[in-house]
N, CA, C, O and CB atoms as a CASP TS submission, in Angstrom:
PFRMAT TS
TARGET T0000
AUTHOR 0000-0000-0000
METHOD Language model
MODEL 1
PARENT N/A
ATOM      1  N   MET     1      15.228 -14.950   8.584  1.00  0.00           N
ATOM      2  CA  MET     1      14.525 -15.323   7.397  1.00  0.00           C
ATOM      3  C   MET     1      14.787 -14.248   6.351  1.00  0.00           C
ATOM      4  O   MET     1      14.698 -13.059   6.656  1.00  0.00           O
ATOM      5  CB  MET     1      13.014 -15.507   7.672  1.00  0.00           C
ATOM      6  N   GLU     2      15.102 -14.640   5.145  1.00  0.00           N
ATOM      7  CA  GLU     2      15.337 -13.699   4.055  1.00  0.00           C
ATOM      8  C   GLU     2      14.155 -13.741   3.097  1.00  0.00           C
ATOM      9  O   GLU     2      13.779 -14.803   2.600  1.00  0.00           O
ATOM     10  CB  GLU     2      16.661 -14.024   3.312  1.00  0.00           C
ATOM     11  N   VAL     3      13.573 -12.566   2.846  1.00  0.00           N
ATOM     12  CA  VAL     3      12.391 -12.455   1.996  1.00  0.00           C
ATOM     13  C   VAL     3      12.602 -11.297   1.038  1.00  0.00           C
ATOM     14  O   VAL     3      13.183 -10.277   1.410  1.00  0.00           O
ATOM     15  CB  VAL     3      11.093 -12.253   2.844  1.00  0.00           C
ATOM     16  N   GLY     4      12.134 -11.448  -0.195  1.00  0.00           N
ATOM     17  CA  GLY     4      12.191 -10.343  -1.146  1.00  0.00           C
ATOM     18  C   GLY     4      11.294  -9.206  -0.693  1.00  0.00           C
ATOM     19  O   GLY     4      10.263  -9.439  -0.062  1.00  0.00           O
ATOM     20  N   SER     5      11.675  -7.989  -1.005  1.00  0.00           N
ATOM     21  CA  SER     5      10.931  -6.817  -0.565  1.00  0.00           C
ATOM     22  C   SER     5       9.583  -6.713  -1.266  1.00  0.00           C
ATOM     23  O   SER     5       9.521  -6.806  -2.492  1.00  0.00           O
ATOM     24  CB  SER     5      11.743  -5.557  -0.810  1.00  0.00           C
ATOM     25  N   PRO     6       8.484  -6.519  -0.499  1.00  0.00           N
ATOM     26  CA  PRO     6       7.180  -6.326  -1.124  1.00  0.00           C
ATOM     27  C   PRO     6       7.008  -4.927  -1.703  1.00  0.00           C
ATOM     28  O   PRO     6       6.059  -4.682  -2.448  1.00  0.00           O
ATOM     29  CB  PRO     6       6.087  -6.596  -0.122  1.00  0.00           C
ATOM     30  N   VAL     7       7.918  -3.998  -1.370  1.00  0.00           N
ATOM     31  CA  VAL     7       7.859  -2.621  -1.860  1.00  0.00           C
ATOM     32  C   VAL     7       9.185  -2.304  -2.528  1.00  0.00           C
ATOM     33  O   VAL     7      10.240  -2.558  -1.947  1.00  0.00           O
ATOM     34  CB  VAL     7       7.553  -1.609  -0.702  1.00  0.00           C
ATOM     35  N   PRO     8       9.157  -1.750  -3.745  1.00  0.00           N
ATOM     36  CA  PRO     8      10.417  -1.420  -4.403  1.00  0.00           C
ATOM     37  C   PRO     8      11.125  -0.261  -3.704  1.00  0.00           C
ATOM     38  O   PRO     8      10.487   0.553  -3.037  1.00  0.00           O
ATOM     39  CB  PRO     8      10.172  -1.075  -5.868  1.00  0.00           C
ATOM     40  N   ALA     9      12.416  -0.196  -3.859  1.00  0.00           N
ATOM     41  CA  ALA     9      13.191   0.903  -3.287  1.00  0.00           C
ATOM     42  C   ALA     9      12.815   2.197  -3.989  1.00  0.00           C
ATOM     43  O   ALA     9      12.456   2.192  -5.167  1.00  0.00           O
ATOM     44  CB  ALA     9      14.716   0.635  -3.407  1.00  0.00           C
ATOM     45  N   SER    10      12.898   3.296  -3.271  1.00  0.00           N
ATOM     46  CA  SER    10      12.588   4.598  -3.852  1.00  0.00           C
ATOM     47  C   SER    10      13.803   5.503  -3.702  1.00  0.00           C
ATOM     48  O   SER    10      14.760   5.157  -3.009  1.00  0.00           O
ATOM     49  CB  SER    10      11.336   5.234  -3.177  1.00  0.00           C
ATOM     50  N   LYS    11      13.765   6.660  -4.351  1.00  0.00           N
ATOM     51  CA  LYS    11      14.864   7.611  -4.215  1.00  0.00           C
ATOM     52  C   LYS    11      14.929   8.154  -2.798  1.00  0.00           C
ATOM     53  O   LYS    11      16.005   8.468  -2.290  1.00  0.00           O
ATOM     54  CB  LYS    11      14.711   8.761  -5.215  1.00  0.00           C
ATOM     55  N   ARG    12      13.759   8.262  -2.161  1.00  0.00           N
ATOM     56  CA  ARG    12      13.717   8.797  -0.803  1.00  0.00           C
ATOM     57  C   ARG    12      14.336   7.835   0.201  1.00  0.00           C
ATOM     58  O   ARG    12      15.040   8.257   1.119  1.00  0.00           O
ATOM     59  CB  ARG    12      12.285   9.106  -0.406  1.00  0.00           C
ATOM     60  N   GLN    13      14.072   6.539   0.028  1.00  0.00           N
ATOM     61  CA  GLN    13      14.617   5.535   0.940  1.00  0.00           C
ATOM     62  C   GLN    13      15.148   4.350   0.141  1.00  0.00           C
ATOM     63  O   GLN    13      14.460   3.338  -0.001  1.00  0.00           O
ATOM     64  CB  GLN    13      13.543   5.069   1.956  1.00  0.00           C
ATOM     65  N   PRO    14      16.359   4.468  -0.378  1.00  0.00           N
ATOM     66  CA  PRO    14      16.920   3.339  -1.126  1.00  0.00           C
ATOM     67  C   PRO    14      17.338   2.220  -0.171  1.00  0.00           C
ATOM     68  O   PRO    14      17.724   2.466   0.972  1.00  0.00           O
ATOM     69  CB  PRO    14      18.128   3.798  -1.976  1.00  0.00           C
ATOM     70  N   TYR    15      17.253   1.002  -0.663  1.00  0.00           N
ATOM     71  CA  TYR    15      17.655  -0.150   0.139  1.00  0.00           C
ATOM     72  C   TYR    15      18.955  -0.704  -0.414  1.00  0.00           C
ATOM     73  O   TYR    15      19.055  -1.033  -1.596  1.00  0.00           O
ATOM     74  CB  TYR    15      16.552  -1.243   0.149  1.00  0.00           C
ATOM     75  N   ALA    16      19.936  -0.800   0.448  1.00  0.00           N
ATOM     76  CA  ALA    16      21.189  -1.431   0.053  1.00  0.00           C
ATOM     77  C   ALA    16      21.030  -2.935   0.224  1.00  0.00           C
ATOM     78  O   ALA    16      20.296  -3.395   1.099  1.00  0.00           O
ATOM     79  CB  ALA    16      22.395  -0.888   0.893  1.00  0.00           C
ATOM     80  N   GLU    17      21.711  -3.684  -0.601  1.00  0.00           N
ATOM     81  CA  GLU    17      21.619  -5.136  -0.509  1.00  0.00           C
ATOM     82  C   GLU    17      22.108  -5.598   0.855  1.00  0.00           C
ATOM     83  O   GLU    17      23.200  -5.235   1.292  1.00  0.00           O
ATOM     84  CB  GLU    17      22.431  -5.811  -1.632  1.00  0.00           C
ATOM     85  N   GLY    18      21.295  -6.394   1.516  1.00  0.00           N
ATOM     86  CA  GLY    18      21.644  -6.916   2.834  1.00  0.00           C
ATOM     87  C   GLY    18      21.284  -5.992   3.983  1.00  0.00           C
ATOM     88  O   GLY    18      21.589  -6.304   5.134  1.00  0.00           O
ATOM     89  N   SER    19      20.638  -4.856   3.703  1.00  0.00           N
ATOM     90  CA  SER    19      20.284  -3.933   4.785  1.00  0.00           C
ATOM     91  C   SER    19      19.103  -4.486   5.588  1.00  0.00           C
ATOM     92  O   SER    19      18.314  -5.285   5.084  1.00  0.00           O
ATOM     93  CB  SER    19      19.941  -2.530   4.217  1.00  0.00           C
ATOM     94  N   HIS    20      19.002  -4.055   6.819  1.00  0.00           N
ATOM     95  CA  HIS    20      17.936  -4.507   7.707  1.00  0.00           C
ATOM     96  C   HIS    20      16.768  -3.533   7.627  1.00  0.00           C
ATOM     97  O   HIS    20      16.970  -2.319   7.612  1.00  0.00           O
ATOM     98  CB  HIS    20      18.445  -4.636   9.167  1.00  0.00           C
ATOM     99  N   VAL    21      15.559  -4.055   7.576  1.00  0.00           N
ATOM    100  CA  VAL    21      14.345  -3.235   7.551  1.00  0.00           C
ATOM    101  C   VAL    21      13.349  -3.808   8.548  1.00  0.00           C
ATOM    102  O   VAL    21      13.360  -5.004   8.841  1.00  0.00           O
ATOM    103  CB  VAL    21      13.726  -3.179   6.115  1.00  0.00           C
ATOM    104  N   LEU    22      12.489  -2.936   9.062  1.00  0.00           N
ATOM    105  CA  LEU    22      11.437  -3.379   9.969  1.00  0.00           C
ATOM    106  C   LEU    22      10.242  -3.828   9.146  1.00  0.00           C
ATOM    107  O   LEU    22       9.848  -3.149   8.198  1.00  0.00           O
ATOM    108  CB  LEU    22      11.035  -2.251  10.961  1.00  0.00           C
ATOM    109  N   VAL    23       9.664  -4.964   9.502  1.00  0.00           N
ATOM    110  CA  VAL    23       8.510  -5.481   8.772  1.00  0.00           C
ATOM    111  C   VAL    23       7.396  -5.813   9.753  1.00  0.00           C
ATOM    112  O   VAL    23       7.636  -6.071  10.933  1.00  0.00           O
ATOM    113  CB  VAL    23       8.892  -6.729   7.941  1.00  0.00           C
ATOM    114  N   ARG    24       6.174  -5.799   9.238  1.00  0.00           N
ATOM    115  CA  ARG    24       5.004  -6.272   9.976  1.00  0.00           C
ATOM    116  C   ARG    24       4.454  -7.451   9.202  1.00  0.00           C
ATOM    117  O   ARG    24       4.550  -7.499   7.975  1.00  0.00           O
ATOM    118  CB  ARG    24       3.917  -5.139  10.162  1.00  0.00           C
ATOM    119  N   TYR    25       3.883  -8.392   9.910  1.00  0.00           N
ATOM    120  CA  TYR    25       3.305  -9.545   9.233  1.00  0.00           C
ATOM    121  C   TYR    25       2.126 -10.070  10.029  1.00  0.00           C
ATOM    122  O   TYR    25       2.001  -9.817  11.227  1.00  0.00           O
ATOM    123  CB  TYR    25       4.355 -10.649   9.032  1.00  0.00           C
ATOM    124  N   ASP    26       1.269 -10.801   9.345  1.00  0.00           N
ATOM    125  CA  ASP    26       0.112 -11.437   9.960  1.00  0.00           C
ATOM    126  C   ASP    26       0.570 -12.772  10.538  1.00  0.00           C
ATOM    127  O   ASP    26       1.065 -13.611   9.785  1.00  0.00           O
ATOM    128  CB  ASP    26      -1.056 -11.631   8.927  1.00  0.00           C
ATOM    129  N   PRO    27       0.427 -13.004  11.842  1.00  0.00           N
ATOM    130  CA  PRO    27       0.874 -14.271  12.424  1.00  0.00           C
ATOM    131  C   PRO    27       0.198 -15.493  11.805  1.00  0.00           C
ATOM    132  O   PRO    27       0.776 -16.580  11.793  1.00  0.00           O
ATOM    133  CB  PRO    27       0.623 -14.261  13.907  1.00  0.00           C
ATOM    134  N   GLU    28      -1.025 -15.322  11.291  1.00  0.00           N
ATOM    135  CA  GLU    28      -1.708 -16.453  10.673  1.00  0.00           C
ATOM    136  C   GLU    28      -1.173 -16.748   9.274  1.00  0.00           C
ATOM    137  O   GLU    28      -1.274 -17.880   8.802  1.00  0.00           O
ATOM    138  CB  GLU    28      -3.201 -16.187  10.609  1.00  0.00           C
ATOM    139  N   ASP    29      -0.607 -15.747   8.609  1.00  0.00           N
ATOM    140  CA  ASP    29      -0.028 -15.933   7.277  1.00  0.00           C
ATOM    141  C   ASP    29       1.257 -15.115   7.195  1.00  0.00           C
ATOM    142  O   ASP    29       1.241 -14.011   6.651  1.00  0.00           O
ATOM    143  CB  ASP    29      -1.037 -15.510   6.150  1.00  0.00           C
ATOM    144  N   PRO    30       2.369 -15.626   7.719  1.00  0.00           N
ATOM    145  CA  PRO    30       3.608 -14.845   7.772  1.00  0.00           C
ATOM    146  C   PRO    30       4.227 -14.562   6.408  1.00  0.00           C
ATOM    147  O   PRO    30       5.214 -13.830   6.331  1.00  0.00           O
ATOM    148  CB  PRO    30       4.607 -15.560   8.617  1.00  0.00           C
ATOM    149  N   ARG    31       3.677 -15.118   5.330  1.00  0.00           N
ATOM    150  CA  ARG    31       4.216 -14.820   3.998  1.00  0.00           C
ATOM    151  C   ARG    31       3.810 -13.435   3.521  1.00  0.00           C
ATOM    152  O   ARG    31       4.454 -12.880   2.631  1.00  0.00           O
ATOM    153  CB  ARG    31       3.749 -15.864   2.994  1.00  0.00           C
ATOM    154  N   GLU    32       2.746 -12.860   4.098  1.00  0.00           N
ATOM    155  CA  GLU    32       2.288 -11.517   3.732  1.00  0.00           C
ATOM    156  C   GLU    32       3.033 -10.498   4.593  1.00  0.00           C
ATOM    157  O   GLU    32       2.792 -10.412   5.797  1.00  0.00           O
ATOM    158  CB  GLU    32       0.734 -11.377   3.912  1.00  0.00           C
ATOM    159  N   LEU    33       3.926  -9.734   3.990  1.00  0.00           N
ATOM    160  CA  LEU    33       4.739  -8.766   4.715  1.00  0.00           C
ATOM    161  C   LEU    33       4.391  -7.349   4.304  1.00  0.00           C
ATOM    162  O   LEU    33       4.018  -7.098   3.158  1.00  0.00           O
ATOM    163  CB  LEU    33       6.219  -9.030   4.481  1.00  0.00           C
ATOM    164  N   VAL    34       4.515  -6.421   5.247  1.00  0.00           N
ATOM    165  CA  VAL    34       4.379  -4.999   4.982  1.00  0.00           C
ATOM    166  C   VAL    34       5.587  -4.324   5.602  1.00  0.00           C
ATOM    167  O   VAL    34       5.888  -4.547   6.775  1.00  0.00           O
ATOM    168  CB  VAL    34       3.030  -4.418   5.550  1.00  0.00           C
ATOM    169  N   LEU    35       6.283  -3.500   4.831  1.00  0.00           N
ATOM    170  CA  LEU    35       7.412  -2.768   5.380  1.00  0.00           C
ATOM    171  C   LEU    35       6.899  -1.661   6.283  1.00  0.00           C
ATOM    172  O   LEU    35       6.012  -0.901   5.894  1.00  0.00           O
ATOM    173  CB  LEU    35       8.299  -2.193   4.257  1.00  0.00           C
ATOM    174  N   TYR    36       7.443  -1.567   7.471  1.00  0.00           N
ATOM    175  CA  TYR    36       7.024  -0.565   8.437  1.00  0.00           C
ATOM    176  C   TYR    36       7.348   0.827   7.896  1.00  0.00           C
ATOM    177  O   TYR    36       8.491   1.112   7.541  1.00  0.00           O
ATOM    178  CB  TYR    36       7.710  -0.799   9.808  1.00  0.00           C
ATOM    179  N   GLY    37       6.339   1.685   7.837  1.00  0.00           N
ATOM    180  CA  GLY    37       6.539   3.046   7.357  1.00  0.00           C
ATOM    181  C   GLY    37       6.375   3.206   5.857  1.00  0.00           C
ATOM    182  O   GLY    37       6.581   4.305   5.343  1.00  0.00           O
ATOM    183  N   HIS    38       6.011   2.153   5.134  1.00  0.00           N
ATOM    184  CA  HIS    38       5.863   2.223   3.680  1.00  0.00           C
ATOM    185  C   HIS    38       4.478   1.769   3.248  1.00  0.00           C
ATOM    186  O   HIS    38       4.337   1.138   2.201  1.00  0.00           O
ATOM    187  CB  HIS    38       6.930   1.370   2.992  1.00  0.00           C
ATOM    188  N   GLU    39       3.459   2.077   4.030  1.00  0.00           N
ATOM    189  CA  GLU    39       2.120   1.591   3.725  1.00  0.00           C
ATOM    190  C   GLU    39       1.466   2.342   2.580  1.00  0.00           C
ATOM    191  O   GLU    39       0.533   1.826   1.964  1.00  0.00           O
ATOM    192  CB  GLU    39       1.255   1.687   4.943  1.00  0.00           C
ATOM    193  N   ARG    40       1.932   3.547   2.280  1.00  0.00           N
ATOM    194  CA  ARG    40       1.364   4.392   1.219  1.00  0.00           C
ATOM    195  C   ARG    40      -0.121   4.635   1.458  1.00  0.00           C
ATOM    196  O   ARG    40      -0.935   4.510   0.544  1.00  0.00           O
ATOM    197  CB  ARG    40       1.576   3.743  -0.164  1.00  0.00           C
ATOM    198  N   ALA    41      -0.462   4.980   2.683  1.00  0.00           N
ATOM    199  CA  ALA    41      -1.857   5.176   3.063  1.00  0.00           C
ATOM    200  C   ALA    41      -2.488   6.343   2.312  1.00  0.00           C
ATOM    201  O   ALA    41      -3.660   6.264   1.944  1.00  0.00           O
ATOM    202  CB  ALA    41      -1.965   5.406   4.562  1.00  0.00           C
ATOM    203  N   ALA    42      -1.750   7.417   2.074  1.00  0.00           N
ATOM    204  CA  ALA    42      -2.314   8.573   1.376  1.00  0.00           C
ATOM    205  C   ALA    42      -2.779   8.178  -0.020  1.00  0.00           C
ATOM    206  O   ALA    42      -3.848   8.598  -0.460  1.00  0.00           O
ATOM    207  CB  ALA    42      -1.281   9.714   1.291  1.00  0.00           C
ATOM    208  N   TRP    43      -1.982   7.373  -0.717  1.00  0.00           N
ATOM    209  CA  TRP    43      -2.351   6.925  -2.059  1.00  0.00           C
ATOM    210  C   TRP    43      -3.612   6.059  -2.009  1.00  0.00           C
ATOM    211  O   TRP    43      -4.490   6.198  -2.861  1.00  0.00           O
ATOM    212  CB  TRP    43      -1.188   6.143  -2.704  1.00  0.00           C
ATOM    213  N   GLU    44      -3.707   5.178  -1.033  1.00  0.00           N
ATOM    214  CA  GLU    44      -4.883   4.318  -0.911  1.00  0.00           C
ATOM    215  C   GLU    44      -6.134   5.129  -0.580  1.00  0.00           C
ATOM    216  O   GLU    44      -7.207   4.847  -1.114  1.00  0.00           O
ATOM    217  CB  GLU    44      -4.651   3.252   0.162  1.00  0.00           C
ATOM    218  N   TYR    45      -6.014   6.136   0.297  1.00  0.00           N
ATOM    219  CA  TYR    45      -7.157   6.993   0.605  1.00  0.00           C
ATOM    220  C   TYR    45      -7.582   7.798  -0.617  1.00  0.00           C
ATOM    221  O   TYR    45      -8.776   7.984  -0.850  1.00  0.00           O
ATOM    222  CB  TYR    45      -6.821   7.935   1.765  1.00  0.00           C
ATOM    223  N   ALA    46      -6.624   8.275  -1.396  1.00  0.00           N
ATOM    224  CA  ALA    46      -6.948   9.032  -2.606  1.00  0.00           C
ATOM    225  C   ALA    46      -7.700   8.155  -3.607  1.00  0.00           C
ATOM    226  O   ALA    46      -8.677   8.603  -4.207  1.00  0.00           O
ATOM    227  CB  ALA    46      -5.666   9.594  -3.250  1.00  0.00           C
ATOM    228  N   MET    47      -7.261   6.924  -3.790  1.00  0.00           N
ATOM    229  CA  MET    47      -7.935   6.018  -4.727  1.00  0.00           C
ATOM    230  C   MET    47      -9.343   5.676  -4.235  1.00  0.00           C
ATOM    231  O   MET    47     -10.271   5.602  -5.040  1.00  0.00           O
ATOM    232  CB  MET    47      -7.111   4.727  -4.916  1.00  0.00           C
ATOM    233  N   ALA    48      -9.513   5.468  -2.936  1.00  0.00           N
ATOM    234  CA  ALA    48     -10.843   5.191  -2.388  1.00  0.00           C
ATOM    235  C   ALA    48     -11.751   6.407  -2.553  1.00  0.00           C
ATOM    236  O   ALA    48     -12.933   6.257  -2.863  1.00  0.00           O
ATOM    237  CB  ALA    48     -10.746   4.793  -0.898  1.00  0.00           C
ATOM    238  N   GLY    49     -11.215   7.604  -2.351  1.00  0.00           N
ATOM    239  CA  GLY    49     -11.989   8.824  -2.544  1.00  0.00           C
ATOM    240  C   GLY    49     -12.413   9.005  -3.989  1.00  0.00           C
ATOM    241  O   GLY    49     -13.546   9.402  -4.260  1.00  0.00           O
ATOM    242  N   MET    50     -11.504   8.715  -4.926  1.00  0.00           N
ATOM    243  CA  MET    50     -11.851   8.820  -6.344  1.00  0.00           C
ATOM    244  C   MET    50     -12.941   7.814  -6.703  1.00  0.00           C
ATOM    245  O   MET    50     -13.840   8.127  -7.484  1.00  0.00           O
ATOM    246  CB  MET    50     -10.605   8.595  -7.227  1.00  0.00           C
ATOM    247  N   GLY    51     -12.871   6.625  -6.146  1.00  0.00           N
ATOM    248  CA  GLY    51     -13.907   5.624  -6.385  1.00  0.00           C
ATOM    249  C   GLY    51     -15.256   6.087  -5.862  1.00  0.00           C
ATOM    250  O   GLY    51     -16.280   5.883  -6.514  1.00  0.00           O
ATOM    251  N   ALA    52     -15.263   6.712  -4.688  1.00  0.00           N
ATOM    252  CA  ALA    52     -16.512   7.223  -4.121  1.00  0.00           C
ATOM    253  C   ALA    52     -17.086   8.343  -4.982  1.00  0.00           C
ATOM    254  O   ALA    52     -18.299   8.422  -5.175  1.00  0.00           O
ATOM    255  CB  ALA    52     -16.285   7.723  -2.688  1.00  0.00           C
ATOM    256  N   VAL    53     -16.214   9.212  -5.501  1.00  0.00           N
ATOM    257  CA  VAL    53     -16.673  10.295  -6.375  1.00  0.00           C
ATOM    258  C   VAL    53     -17.317   9.726  -7.629  1.00  0.00           C
ATOM    259  O   VAL    53     -18.393  10.174  -8.027  1.00  0.00           O
ATOM    260  CB  VAL    53     -15.504  11.225  -6.752  1.00  0.00           C
ATOM    261  N   PHE    54     -16.677   8.745  -8.259  1.00  0.00           N
ATOM    262  CA  PHE    54     -17.243   8.142  -9.464  1.00  0.00           C
ATOM    263  C   PHE    54     -18.551   7.403  -9.160  1.00  0.00           C
ATOM    264  O   PHE    54     -19.470   7.403  -9.979  1.00  0.00           O
ATOM    265  CB  PHE    54     -16.232   7.180 -10.097  1.00  0.00           C
ATOM    266  N   LEU    55     -18.633   6.783  -7.999  1.00  0.00           N
ATOM    267  CA  LEU    55     -19.869   6.108  -7.601  1.00  0.00           C
ATOM    268  C   LEU    55     -21.010   7.113  -7.441  1.00  0.00           C
ATOM    269  O   LEU    55     -22.119   6.879  -7.923  1.00  0.00           O
ATOM    270  CB  LEU    55     -19.659   5.329  -6.288  1.00  0.00           C
ATOM    271  N   LEU    56     -20.740   8.224  -6.769  1.00  0.00           N
ATOM    272  CA  LEU    56     -21.760   9.261  -6.599  1.00  0.00           C
ATOM    273  C   LEU    56     -22.122   9.913  -7.929  1.00  0.00           C
ATOM    274  O   LEU    56     -23.290  10.224  -8.165  1.00  0.00           O
ATOM    275  CB  LEU    56     -21.275  10.323  -5.615  1.00  0.00           C
ATOM    276  N   LEU    57     -21.148  10.121  -8.791  1.00  0.00           N
ATOM    277  CA  LEU    57     -21.411  10.688 -10.111  1.00  0.00           C
ATOM    278  C   LEU    57     -22.309   9.762 -10.924  1.00  0.00           C
ATOM    279  O   LEU    57     -23.257  10.215 -11.567  1.00  0.00           O
ATOM    280  CB  LEU    57     -20.093  10.944 -10.860  1.00  0.00           C
ATOM    281  N   GLY    58     -22.015   8.485 -10.896  1.00  0.00           N
ATOM    282  CA  GLY    58     -22.839   7.513 -11.609  1.00  0.00           C
ATOM    283  C   GLY    58     -24.252   7.454 -11.058  1.00  0.00           C
ATOM    284  O   GLY    58     -25.216   7.370 -11.820  1.00  0.00           O
ATOM    285  N   ALA    59     -24.382   7.498  -9.732  1.00  0.00           N
ATOM    286  CA  ALA    59     -25.713   7.470  -9.118  1.00  0.00           C
ATOM    287  C   ALA    59     -26.497   8.727  -9.468  1.00  0.00           C
ATOM    288  O   ALA    59     -27.701   8.655  -9.715  1.00  0.00           O
ATOM    289  CB  ALA    59     -25.600   7.327  -7.593  1.00  0.00           C
ATOM    290  N   SER    60     -25.826   9.884  -9.492  1.00  0.00           N
ATOM    291  CA  SER    60     -26.535  11.128  -9.831  1.00  0.00           C
ATOM    292  C   SER    60     -26.966  11.130 -11.295  1.00  0.00           C
ATOM    293  O   SER    60     -28.030  11.659 -11.619  1.00  0.00           O
ATOM    294  CB  SER    60     -25.643  12.352  -9.544  1.00  0.00           C
ATOM    295  N   LEU    61     -26.167  10.553 -12.180  1.00  0.00           N
ATOM    296  CA  LEU    61     -26.561  10.461 -13.589  1.00  0.00           C
ATOM    297  C   LEU    61     -27.725   9.496 -13.770  1.00  0.00           C
ATOM    298  O   LEU    61     -28.595   9.714 -14.614  1.00  0.00           O
ATOM    299  CB  LEU    61     -25.371  10.016 -14.450  1.00  0.00           C
ATOM    300  N   LEU    62     -27.739   8.441 -12.986  1.00  0.00           N
ATOM    301  CA  LEU    62     -28.814   7.455 -13.070  1.00  0.00           C
ATOM    302  C   LEU    62     -30.136   8.034 -12.566  1.00  0.00           C
ATOM    303  O   LEU    62     -31.187   7.806 -13.165  1.00  0.00           O
ATOM    304  CB  LEU    62     -28.448   6.202 -12.267  1.00  0.00           C
ATOM    305  N   ILE    63     -30.080   8.777 -11.473  1.00  0.00           N
ATOM    306  CA  ILE    63     -31.284   9.347 -10.867  1.00  0.00           C
ATOM    307  C   ILE    63     -31.766  10.583 -11.638  1.00  0.00           C
ATOM    308  O   ILE    63     -32.959  10.730 -11.903  1.00  0.00           O
ATOM    309  CB  ILE    63     -31.015   9.715  -9.399  1.00  0.00           C
ATOM    310  N   GLY    64     -30.840  11.453 -11.990  1.00  0.00           N
ATOM    311  CA  GLY    64     -31.211  12.746 -12.574  1.00  0.00           C
ATOM    312  C   GLY    64     -31.252  12.692 -14.016  1.00  0.00           C
ATOM    313  O   GLY    64     -31.547  13.697 -14.663  1.00  0.00           O
TER
END
C-alpha cells in the first residue's frame, strides 16, 4: 500500500522517493499512520507542560 507521509522529511532523516519506512497504525482505522521513531514525544510533553503552567497561572490570578 502506498500512502503519503504523515511527517515531513527532516535534515536529520531525509526520505528518498520510494524508500521504505516502518509505520504503526490503528487496526480499527488503518488510514491513521504514525512513522515509527518520529512521534515527537518531547515536543508534545513540552506543549502539555506549557499548558499546565498557563492553567496554574490563570488559577492563581483568579484566586489571589
